[in-house]
C-alpha positions as CSV (number, residue, x, y, z in Angstrom):
1,M,55.1,-296.7,-164.0
2,N,56.5,-299.1,-161.4
3,G,57.2,-297.6,-157.9
4,K,61.0,-297.1,-158.4
5,K,60.3,-294.9,-161.3
6,W,57.6,-292.7,-159.4
7,S,60.4,-292.5,-156.4
8,R,62.9,-291.2,-158.9
9,L,60.1,-288.7,-160.5
10,A,59.3,-287.6,-156.9
11,N,63.0,-286.8,-155.9
12,A,63.6,-284.8,-159.0
13,L,60.6,-282.7,-158.4
14,L,61.6,-282.3,-154.6
15,L,65.0,-281.2,-155.7
16,I,63.6,-278.9,-158.4
17,G,61.4,-277.1,-155.4
18,A,64.4,-277.2,-153.1
19,L,66.6,-275.6,-155.4
20,N,64.2,-273.1,-156.3
21,W,63.4,-272.2,-152.6
22,G,67.1,-271.8,-152.2
23,L,66.9,-269.3,-155.0
24,I,64.1,-267.6,-153.5
25,G,65.6,-267.3,-149.9
26,L,69.0,-266.3,-151.2
27,F,68.3,-264.0,-154.1
28,G,64.6,-263.3,-153.9
29,F,64.3,-264.9,-157.6
30,N,61.6,-267.5,-158.4
31,L,63.1,-269.4,-161.2
32,V,60.1,-271.8,-161.6
33,A,57.7,-268.8,-161.9
34,A,60.4,-267.1,-164.3
35,T,60.6,-269.9,-166.3
36,L,57.1,-271.4,-166.4
37,G,54.8,-268.3,-166.1
38,P,51.5,-269.1,-165.8
39,L,52.0,-272.7,-165.7
40,A,54.1,-272.4,-162.7
41,R,51.2,-273.6,-160.5
42,I,50.9,-276.9,-162.1
43,A,54.9,-277.3,-161.1
44,Y,53.9,-276.1,-157.5
45,L,51.3,-278.8,-157.6
46,A,53.6,-281.8,-159.0
47,V,56.2,-280.7,-156.2
48,G,53.4,-280.9,-153.3
49,W,52.5,-284.2,-154.9
50,A,56.2,-285.2,-154.6
51,A,56.5,-284.1,-151.0
52,V,53.4,-286.3,-150.2
53,Y,54.3,-289.3,-151.8
54,T,57.9,-289.3,-150.6
55,I,56.2,-289.1,-147.2
56,A,53.9,-291.8,-147.6
57,A,56.6,-293.8,-149.4
58,N,58.9,-293.4,-146.4
59,G,56.3,-294.3,-143.8
60,R,55.9,-297.6,-145.4
61,G,57.5,-300.7,-143.8
62,T,59.0,-298.9,-141.0
63,D,58.4,-299.6,-137.3
64,A,58.6,-295.8,-136.0
């Protein structure tokens, strides 16, 4: 996978994580846990990776 594909994957995972947190905040419903059951932990790790990847990718090439 090239960098653009990794970025798209990371963005998709961040969107899933954000929507899940929105559902938890609004309704107390964890869609990831309800959908994936014991595999939800893998999804949480993937969303965490996506956050770290996005932070690192956005930090590259900036003067800030």
